[in-house]
Backbone as CSV, one residue per row, in Angstrom:
resi,resn,N_x,N_y,N_z,CA_x,CA_y,CA_z,C_x,C_y,C_z
1,MET,56.795,-6.558,51.122,56.396,-8.076,50.076,54.629,-8.252,50.567
2,PRO,54.056,-7.856,49.136,52.717,-7.835,48.965,51.795,-9.567,49.691
3,ARG,51.244,-9.558,50.542,50.893,-10.798,50.570,49.873,-11.384,49.589
4,ILE,50.069,-12.690,49.541,48.770,-13.652,48.341,48.111,-14.221,49.038
5,THR,47.143,-14.555,48.520,45.821,-15.218,49.280,45.927,-16.282,48.659
6,TYR,45.093,-17.590,49.189,45.179,-18.722,48.939,44.415,-18.372,47.893
7,ARG,43.204,-17.855,47.805,41.780,-17.205,46.349,43.315,-16.719,45.367
8,LYS,43.664,-15.682,45.794,44.462,-15.301,44.371,45.197,-15.748,43.676
9,CYS,45.962,-16.960,44.527,47.019,-18.435,44.198,46.285,-19.167,42.797
10,ALA,45.188,-19.558,43.788,44.363,-20.036,42.766,43.925,-19.742,41.611
11,ARG,43.627,-18.669,41.553,43.047,-18.030,40.593,44.076,-17.963,39.385
12,LEU,45.488,-17.631,39.916,46.101,-17.211,38.738,46.800,-18.637,38.557
13,ILE,46.672,-19.762,39.014,47.021,-21.242,38.941,46.123,-21.452,37.641
14,ALA,44.655,-20.834,37.881,44.095,-21.710,36.892,44.057,-20.647,35.806
15,GLN,44.129,-19.504,35.748,44.614,-18.281,34.520,45.723,-18.806,33.903
16,LYS,46.517,-19.559,34.435,47.815,-19.854,33.892,46.937,-21.105,32.821
17,ALA,46.474,-22.234,33.499,46.135,-23.440,33.064,45.733,-23.041,31.626
18,MET,44.778,-22.020,31.978,43.307,-21.394,31.004,44.544,-21.236,29.619
19,ASP,45.705,-20.500,29.738,46.404,-19.425,29.001,47.319,-20.726,27.929
20,GLU,47.499,-21.639,29.099,48.221,-23.000,28.042,47.321,-23.380,27.222
21,LYS,46.091,-23.726,27.829,45.187,-24.559,27.467,44.856,-23.188,25.582
22,ARG,44.635,-22.428,25.928,44.572,-21.454,24.490,45.583,-21.378,24.126
23,ASN,46.812,-21.402,24.144,47.993,-21.456,23.367,48.110,-22.538,22.789
24,ASP,47.631,-23.989,23.471,47.255,-25.232,22.413,46.587,-25.191,21.360
25,ARG,45.482,-24.626,21.548,44.263,-24.958,20.576,44.872,-23.829,19.475
26,GLU,45.443,-22.557,20.343,45.949,-21.380,18.897,47.285,-22.287,17.731
27,GLU,48.297,-23.058,18.760,48.914,-23.539,17.634,48.400,-24.829,17.030
28,THR,47.413,-25.437,17.452,46.686,-26.795,16.730,46.323,-25.934,15.518
29,LEU,45.254,-24.991,15.307,44.645,-24.226,14.267,45.701,-23.818,13.265
30,MET,46.889,-23.352,14.042,48.086,-22.394,13.353,48.271,-23.392,12.158
31,ALA,48.688,-24.471,12.697,48.968,-25.779,12.123,48.636,-25.732,10.690
32,THR,47.008,-25.424,10.250,46.402,-25.472,9.364,47.070,-24.466,8.167
33,ARG,47.520,-24.760,7.194,48.391,-24.180,6.412,47.232,-23.449,5.235
34,LEU,47.331,-22.432,4.637,46.037,-21.946,3.436,47.526,-21.357,2.810
35,PRO,46.737,-21.375,1.555,47.264,-20.743,0.405,47.119,-19.520,0.442
36,LYS,47.689,-18.431,-0.021,47.573,-16.960,0.065,46.278,-17.117,-0.543
37,ASP,45.527,-17.200,-1.474,44.577,-16.905,-2.244,43.063,-17.932,-1.527
38,TYR,43.717,-18.495,-1.426,42.142,-19.076,-0.540,40.857,-18.648,-0.385
39,VAL,39.824,-19.016,-0.568,38.890,-18.597,-0.580,37.707,-20.112,-0.062
40,PRO,37.320,-19.775,1.176,36.210,-21.032,0.836,35.287,-21.318,-0.048
41,THR,35.019,-22.691,-0.369,34.200,-22.814,-1.342,33.013,-23.642,-0.724
42,ASP,31.720,-23.802,-1.616,30.865,-25.206,-1.092,30.966,-26.614,-2.096
43,ASP,32.153,-26.517,-2.410,32.738,-27.914,-3.052,33.585,-28.402,-1.739
44,GLU,34.070,-28.289,-0.600,34.354,-28.739,0.306,33.161,-29.060,1.458
45,PRO,34.161,-29.701,2.710,33.182,-30.485,3.319,33.057,-28.899,4.137
46,PHE,32.009,-28.685,4.511,31.687,-27.428,5.525,32.239,-27.179,7.022
47,MET,33.277,-26.180,7.459,33.907,-26.060,8.596,34.822,-26.741,8.331
48,ASN,35.445,-26.969,7.704,37.023,-28.148,7.883,37.693,-26.844,8.445
49,ALA,38.887,-27.532,8.747,40.104,-27.126,9.195,40.242,-25.884,8.720
50,ARG,40.678,-25.934,6.943,41.050,-25.176,6.710,40.072,-23.918,6.497
51,GLN,38.759,-23.967,6.320,37.648,-23.104,6.492,37.583,-22.432,7.852
52,ARG,37.890,-23.099,8.997,37.984,-22.567,10.140,39.078,-21.740,9.951
53,GLU,40.383,-22.041,9.979,41.600,-20.883,10.000,41.423,-19.753,8.632
54,TYR,40.422,-19.855,8.374,40.438,-19.074,6.802,39.765,-17.486,7.730
55,PHE,38.462,-18.255,8.444,37.723,-16.853,8.562,38.457,-16.711,10.536
56,ARG,39.427,-17.492,11.038,39.579,-17.222,12.422,40.784,-15.576,11.765
57,ARG,41.604,-16.219,10.742,42.421,-15.246,10.384,41.298,-14.037,9.925
58,LYS,40.538,-14.275,9.199,39.787,-12.662,8.938,39.422,-12.127,10.245
59,LEU,38.863,-13.034,11.044,38.796,-12.101,12.690,39.365,-11.439,13.254
60,MET,40.468,-12.384,13.365,42.042,-11.911,14.130,42.620,-10.507,13.279
61,ASP,42.264,-10.621,12.045,42.904,-9.043,11.238,41.712,-8.016,11.220
62,TRP,40.431,-8.207,11.642,39.746,-7.340,11.620,39.600,-6.566,13.244
63,LYS,39.535,-7.755,14.214,39.899,-7.510,15.412,41.515,-6.254,15.856
64,ASP,42.646,-6.723,14.895,43.389,-5.867,15.444,43.639,-4.765,14.785
65,ASP,42.624,-4.527,13.008,42.481,-3.293,12.974,41.698,-2.531,14.011
66,LEU,40.674,-3.212,14.493,39.847,-2.555,15.407,40.664,-1.643,16.698
67,ILE,41.651,-2.404,17.144,42.086,-2.405,18.578,43.119,-1.167,17.876
68,LYS,43.632,-1.458,16.446,44.931,-0.689,16.577,44.068,1.211,16.232
69,GLY,42.914,0.873,15.986,42.130,2.539,15.286,41.344,3.278,16.794
70,THR,41.602,2.175,18.087,40.947,2.828,19.443,42.239,3.424,19.603
71,LYS,43.278,2.428,19.715,44.713,3.020,19.958,44.610,4.343,19.784
72,GLU,45.047,4.319,18.477,45.226,5.888,17.993,43.949,6.896,18.636
73,THR,42.609,6.772,18.544,41.584,7.588,19.122,42.305,8.199,20.282
74,VAL,42.334,6.894,21.055,42.642,7.263,22.738,44.146,8.483,22.670
75,MET,44.979,7.907,21.995,46.448,9.017,21.950,45.554,10.170,21.269
76,GLY,45.087,10.352,20.143,44.350,11.621,19.831,43.641,12.660,20.716
77,LEU,42.801,11.826,21.306,41.888,12.783,22.441,42.735,13.053,23.344
78,GLN,43.642,12.499,24.265,44.807,12.646,25.153,46.007,13.539,24.718
79,ASN,46.413,13.275,23.236,46.788,15.014,23.205,46.348,16.304,22.361
80,GLU,45.147,15.904,21.720,44.400,17.077,21.382,43.789,17.659,23.719
81,SER,44.592,19.229,23.613,43.836,19.465,24.860,44.348,21.103,24.357
82,VAL,43.725,21.142,22.787,42.870,22.649,22.382,42.787,23.698,23.396
83,ASN,42.638,24.863,23.613,41.684,25.595,24.161,40.696,26.208,23.021
84,HIS,40.175,26.656,22.782,38.956,26.921,22.241,38.424,28.384,22.531
85,PRO,39.115,29.173,21.706,38.792,30.512,22.391,37.004,30.975,21.990
86,ASP,36.679,30.374,21.040,35.300,30.783,20.893,34.473,29.112,20.870
87,ASP,33.439,29.757,21.215,32.241,28.620,21.719,32.111,27.972,20.667
88,VAL,32.129,28.184,19.221,31.666,27.702,18.424,32.665,26.241,18.107
89,ASP,33.703,26.761,18.246,34.923,26.055,17.742,35.004,24.778,19.084
90,ARG,34.945,25.147,20.327,34.572,24.592,21.609,33.147,23.436,21.011
91,ALA,32.495,23.891,20.411,31.151,23.066,20.737,31.369,21.909,19.626
92,ASN,32.064,22.386,18.552,32.264,21.900,17.147,33.286,20.668,18.042
93,SER,34.373,20.844,18.657,35.605,19.844,18.937,34.955,19.097,19.675
94,GLU,33.779,19.659,20.588,33.377,18.576,21.802,31.967,17.621,21.016
95,ALA,31.366,18.027,20.280,31.001,17.227,18.823,31.811,16.149,18.067
96,GLU,32.388,16.439,17.811,33.656,15.890,17.131,34.116,14.382,18.242
97,LYS,34.912,14.804,18.965,34.945,14.051,20.462,33.922,13.005,20.612
98,GLN,32.747,13.741,21.049,31.444,12.964,21.190,31.174,11.498,20.023
99,LEU,31.199,12.054,18.709,31.186,11.323,17.798,32.030,10.164,17.736
100,GLU,33.468,10.489,17.980,34.710,9.650,17.927,34.297,8.685,19.402
101,LEU,34.190,9.282,20.681,33.817,8.206,21.088,32.383,7.096,21.049
102,ARG,31.454,7.538,20.287,30.414,6.771,20.205,30.495,5.654,19.333
103,THR,31.787,6.151,18.150,32.014,5.271,17.204,33.101,4.054,17.921
104,ARG,33.953,4.207,18.716,34.644,3.580,19.449,34.239,2.553,19.899
105,ASP,32.942,2.752,20.721,31.944,2.178,21.871,31.701,1.114,20.690
106,ARG,30.837,1.475,19.603,30.146,0.053,18.567,31.795,-0.489,18.191
107,HIS,32.706,0.122,17.951,33.854,-0.965,17.878,34.020,-2.091,19.147
108,ARG,33.830,-1.490,20.315,33.894,-2.246,21.797,33.072,-2.581,21.236
109,LYS,31.744,-3.155,21.287,30.904,-4.287,21.293,31.123,-5.044,19.860
110,LEU,31.566,-4.538,18.776,31.821,-5.509,17.659,33.100,-6.012,18.153
111,VAL,34.072,-5.890,18.629,35.563,-6.452,19.024,35.155,-7.667,20.148
112,ASN,33.941,-7.535,21.084,33.359,-8.489,21.584,32.493,-9.395,20.717
113,LYS,31.849,-9.418,19.730,31.308,-10.240,19.341,32.408,-11.384,18.253
114,ILE,33.503,-10.261,17.940,34.472,-10.866,17.358,35.001,-12.251,18.112
115,ASP,35.154,-11.698,19.787,35.697,-12.705,20.459,34.796,-13.833,20.481
116,SER,34.297,-13.253,20.696,32.847,-15.063,20.870,33.067,-15.618,19.418
117,ALA,33.024,-14.680,18.193,32.965,-15.442,17.269,34.357,-16.710,17.498
118,LEU,35.499,-15.637,17.388,36.930,-16.714,17.699,36.351,-18.241,18.555
119,ARG,35.936,-17.704,19.871,35.813,-19.314,20.691,34.511,-20.012,20.151
120,ARG,33.434,-19.685,19.091,32.870,-20.634,18.658,33.844,-20.995,17.599
121,ILE,34.571,-20.637,16.832,35.370,-21.560,15.665,36.719,-22.492,16.895
122,GLU,36.840,-22.578,18.260,37.507,-23.147,18.766,36.541,-24.528,19.159
123,ASP,35.636,-24.200,19.591,34.810,-24.986,19.773,34.233,-25.949,18.711
124,LYS,34.066,-25.453,17.428,33.598,-26.122,16.017,31.831,-25.784,16.097
125,THR,31.533,-24.829,16.732,29.888,-24.642,16.622,29.814,-22.875,15.621
126,TYR,30.780,-22.394,15.281,31.153,-21.462,14.060,30.581,-21.602,12.848
127,GLY,29.510,-21.153,11.987,29.232,-21.515,11.146,27.759,-22.131,11.055
128,TYR,27.565,-22.080,12.321,25.825,-22.831,12.202,25.061,-21.892,12.876
129,CYS,24.115,-22.099,12.952,22.900,-20.865,12.910,22.687,-21.057,14.326
130,GLU,22.566,-20.430,15.728,22.343,-20.550,16.592,20.682,-20.756,17.116
131,GLU,19.917,-20.546,16.160,18.326,-20.967,16.329,17.829,-21.931,15.596
132,THR,18.488,-22.519,14.228,18.231,-23.623,13.819,18.909,-24.670,13.550
133,GLY,20.256,-24.324,14.110,21.508,-25.214,14.105,22.258,-26.004,12.732
134,ASP,21.403,-25.020,11.284,21.509,-25.202,10.135,23.059,-24.393,9.719
135,PRO,23.447,-25.075,8.925,25.000,-23.857,7.991,24.606,-22.952,7.855
136,ILE,25.155,-21.799,7.948,25.183,-20.303,7.488,26.073,-20.174,6.416
137,SER,25.558,-19.487,5.527,26.397,-19.754,3.958,27.438,-19.535,4.152
138,LEU,28.775,-19.786,2.875,29.633,-19.347,3.546,29.971,-17.541,2.745
139,LYS,28.916,-17.841,1.800,28.717,-15.919,1.115,28.702,-15.362,2.758
140,ARG,27.725,-15.425,3.260,27.098,-14.821,4.414,28.095,-14.338,5.660
141,LEU,28.758,-15.698,5.992,30.063,-15.876,6.758,31.237,-14.912,6.372
142,ASP,31.535,-14.988,4.951,32.585,-13.865,4.252,32.213,-12.898,4.570
143,ALA,30.835,-11.838,4.028,30.566,-10.853,4.474,30.562,-10.247,5.473
144,ARG,30.038,-11.188,6.580,29.873,-10.771,7.867,30.186,-12.129,8.863
145,PRO,31.326,-11.855,8.863,32.438,-13.038,9.696,31.529,-13.112,11.032
146,ILE,30.625,-12.447,11.934,30.245,-12.442,13.066,29.268,-13.169,12.923
147,ALA,28.368,-13.320,12.240,27.038,-13.783,11.824,26.912,-14.825,12.907
148,THR,25.745,-14.864,13.530,25.327,-16.213,14.203,24.223,-16.619,13.948
149,MET,23.848,-16.262,12.782,22.278,-16.786,12.511,22.273,-17.032,10.871
150,GLY,21.340,-18.122,10.207,21.456,-17.656,8.757,20.515,-16.708,8.250
151,LEU,20.311,-16.791,7.190,19.758,-15.473,6.603,18.215,-15.341,7.043
152,GLU,17.454,-16.979,6.965,16.287,-17.094,7.159,16.094,-16.598,8.470
153,ALA,16.746,-16.879,9.353,16.669,-17.154,11.025,16.930,-15.653,11.173
154,GLN,17.756,-14.622,10.866,18.045,-13.166,11.060,16.768,-12.579,10.373
155,GLU,16.269,-12.967,9.433,15.119,-12.124,9.236,14.082,-12.435,9.900
156,ARG,13.528,-13.061,10.041,12.522,-13.688,11.263,12.602,-13.249,12.902
157,HIS,14.014,-12.992,13.163,14.668,-12.154,14.364,14.107,-10.399,14.068
158,GLU,14.645,-10.259,12.804,14.474,-8.568,12.649,13.189,-8.572,12.579
159,LYS,12.193,-9.486,11.863,10.955,-9.220,12.382,10.263,-8.786,13.407
160,ARG,10.608,-10.291,14.216,10.106,-10.259,15.621,10.134,-8.755,16.458
161,GLU,11.993,-8.112,16.074,12.270,-7.239,16.885,11.439,-6.128,15.989
162,ARG,10.843,-5.724,15.137,9.982,-4.636,14.650,8.636,-5.065,15.190
163,VAL,7.911,-6.084,15.771,6.585,-5.757,16.099,6.767,-6.405,17.736
164,TYR,7.858,-6.298,18.498,7.791,-6.005,20.021,8.429,-4.838,20.182
165,ARG,9.122,-3.882,19.244,9.560,-2.483,19.295,8.966,-1.772,20.351
166,ASP,8.947,-1.092,21.131,8.228,-0.305,21.801,8.573,1.263,21.189
167,ASP,7.564,1.704,20.629,8.035,2.950,19.779,7.867,3.974,20.847
């Protein structure tokens, strides 16, 4: 029988409490009903419960699609154990695998950004620029739901990056 240390027990209890708290928050958000054709507008209060639920669902759908694609890639890579007799065929296959793995790594980073956006929705800081604190336009959030800066702040950030980039 495995021995459970005090530290492991405390960690399990803390994890369970965090999971219950997260479930409570998700149930609260799920209680917000959205019409099927709902689209946030500037006419309603910024980041009200309906808008937060709209973006939460959008982010969750995006995340689910990315995770599904990653699972399909892993299955494909595991199943693909073709022995290529020709060096050119083998090189082509390796290049394709490498490209797919790079794409999946980008998706992994994107999932992390989506998780961060979901946490911001939970703590009601989603939709506000991290640099200025001003609201990010609904059009920008709809186009890029993981945006953390308003358009002007993002442009300034990118200009600074170009100036200080090591060439």
